[in-house]
N, C-alpha and C positions, 0 to 999 in steps of 0.2 A: 631221814632219817624220821624211824616210827618212835615214840616214848610211850608205853604203858604204867600202870599203878600197878602194882603185885601187893608187897606191906606199905609204903610209904604213906606219909600224913600230909602230901604234896598234892593239893586238888589240882583239879584242870585237865586232867589225864585221862585217859579210860583206861579204868579200872580192869583188871584180867583176874577174873574169878580162881584163882589154882590153890587157893589155903582151906586144905579139904574139913572136914566138921574134929569138934574138939576130941572129939573119942579117939581119931588115928593118930592124932597128936598123942595124947595122954598114952595109948598103948603102944607108941613107938616102939623104943628101944630098939633092938637090934633087929628088928623085922620092921624098920619105920617106911625105910626107900620101896620094897616090899607092897605094903600097905598101902603108902602111899601111892605108887605107879599102877596099883589093881583099881584103886579110885579114881583116879586121875584117868586112868584109860574108860572107865566102866559110867562115869558122870557126864550125863551129857552133855550140860555146862562149863566143866572144865575141859573136857576133852575138846571141845567148840573153840576154845580159849587158847588153848593151849597149840591145837593144831593149825588156828591161823598165826599164829605167832610164825613154828617151825616151817607151816609153807613159806609167810614172807622172806623169812629169811635165806631159804634155801633158793627162792629165785633172786636175791642177792639185796635186798633191801635190808639195809640198818637197822638194828629194834634193840633200843635200850629201855629196861625193865626197870624201875622205880623199887627200890626194897628200905625198908629201914633199919637200921644197924640194930637191933635186938634178939638177943637168945632166945626169944622165945621163936623166933622165926625162923632158927638159925639152920634146924632140920628140916625146914622147906627149903629155901633156899641153895641151902647143900645138895638135898635130892634131886631139885632141879639140875642145877648145873650137873653131877653125875650121869643123868639120864641123858640131857642132851651133846655132852659129851661120848659119854660113851655108846649106846646106841646110835646116835646120828653123826657123830664126829665132829659136832659144831661145839668154836670154841667159845667158852663164856669170860668174862671178864668181869672183875669186879673194881669198881670208881669210886673213889671215895674222894679226892680232889683232883684239882686237875694237874697232877705233879702221875698221878696215877696213867694222864692218857699217854703218857712219855711209852710207857710199858706196855698197851695193848697187845695181844695180837688177831691178828684177825685169820689168818687162814691156821686151818686145824688138820691133822693126819685124815684124809677121807679114806677106807679101803674101802673094794665090792660090797662088803658085808652092810657098812652104813648109809652105801646109797640102796640097798635090797632093804636095808630095814624101815629107811624114810620111804622108800616104795608102798612097802607091805601096808605101815601103819597110814599111811594118807591113805590109800585105796579101802582100808576097812575104816576109816572116819569119815570119810569123805560126805557121809549124808548127813553127818554131824555139823558140816561146814556152814556157814551160808554166804549171801550172794557178795557179802560184803569184801570178798577176795577177788572179784572182777574188778573194783578199784582200784588196782594199783598202778 
């Protein structure tokens, strides 16, 4: 299992830079998911970090992303969960304590559209990915 830090206060884990600039958060509202997706796909650092994770999950690596339980970041966390679920069919689980491990869902419904989206997005963003992907 690989562990990354998104918004957690824990140190010692690689940071994934998926928190957008504050103007996207402040102007969120009903359009936050769309604005976040556009930023995520167009920011070279964020898209590289995002697709490094998506690639690892797609080849069977378990990935844990640490987050802080803080309402200021809830929109970001929810948007990432919706994106990976709806676009790629990848299930994410929120684990607050050890008891939540019993409820973990590992396999989600994958459709041909999910596989197509994953292939398309990976091909479009492959140039942004670094050589660290060869170390799986």
